[in-house]
C-alpha angles and dihedrals in degrees: 000000000000121000122185140183123207132175106206111199109240095336086170093071090065096068140061127228089273092056093251120141119260098215097167139115098269116115119267122213086268115095112258092351121117121217091250090052094047091049092046089050093048090051089054092047097048089045091052094046092054090189126175089221134006122198102213118206114200091025117175116290125273116206143121091298104029135050125209094201095049091050095047093046090049089051091052092047092051094054098035094244120173087216088083101148125077130204131183137175132204116359120240133200097234101084085238110099129180112235142162122230110194145164108256090201091063105025137042114203141177137174105254114172117194130206134049128290119253140204128230091286090062128207132257097219110079101286122191111294094245088058135073127277118210114208134150102234097163094048087231099125089251109108118224118226112222131189135177117246084200110031111217115255111238113201132190102211133187124192099219100204093052101024089229111157122207144161124243121195112191112203138195103174126199115288111239094204112124099232123175105040143074095192114104096217091046091047090052092048092048092047091052093046092050093046089052091054093047089053090051092053091050092051089050091049091047089054089058090047090054088053092053096044091050089051089053094242122160101240136192119187112192142162144068114328096177083221147079140162113295095003097133141008093248090072087078088066093060099032096230146037127257087241091059091052092053093046091054136260137224111343095347118120107271127233113212128229111153094205093055090047092052092050089050094049096052124031091180126057136030113347133188112255133194103181137051122194129181113232100210096192092050096037091227142101124254116207124196144171104243106137123073144173111206121187134194122250096262091053091043086057090065089068097236123196119237124201135184107206093219116165093220105028101043109075095212095048091047095049092047102073096192092053092041094056092041092055090053094047098043104062147335089249127059125223121262119205138182126202113212120193097218 
């Protein structure tokens, strides 16, 4: 069984209000890429991945006028993908949903949120992801109230051929980028505030992970964490990254992601990367490891095979010009997949 995660940059811009594809010569949100070209590139990438299920980060908007499910299923029909069924969880207000696109012949899936609902005062014990988490991040005896702008998608999944049941949690954690200011002091303040919120989200998520591991559930946590060990200087203020928290620290049961472990084990040298951003002011590209697929110990024991579909670092992607160019045109992130011999 192949499970993948893919952050598709502004997927929503490629659909009209009826969920139909805008395959025209208007510009997409990708620099110098038309909507038709981005859609064609995405069709090539999804076809090449041939996954049984893809957790899509920045999926098309779901609102009173638009439907995530309708848009994704239209996309799958257009390109003849076997992942023809779409599933989403809680709506958000960012026009960037989290959704699962899957093959209904291979997989049965349903949105199955865990945890209790909260009021505005929140709760400290792993509330439902559309609620409020109460945690004292400043150690100032004044609890912070934390929410998800994009609540994680919790999926109860069954692999039909084997009958294997597992849990998926699709994640798009808080970005730490200090948008909205040119003042150095303000930039620093915003960056620290964003990292604090990102850390709180990861602590909340780890509480849910612990619940599943104690229950003996097979678990996959996947998506864009906007974080990684050693990614920015503000990590020193907190002593760890959010990714380390979710993977498990100390004597806690560990989740496994070999790319994260490699990054944790060496802060100098070649690192795996899943995203590539152009820094206009510096006229160069920044590469980062932001996207992960973490699996529970029972799934790790199956010796799964992870892959980052990087157009330059993956030999098959690089040596297949059509796929290489499609990966560059489709998004500023590259897919990550895991093959599980279930």
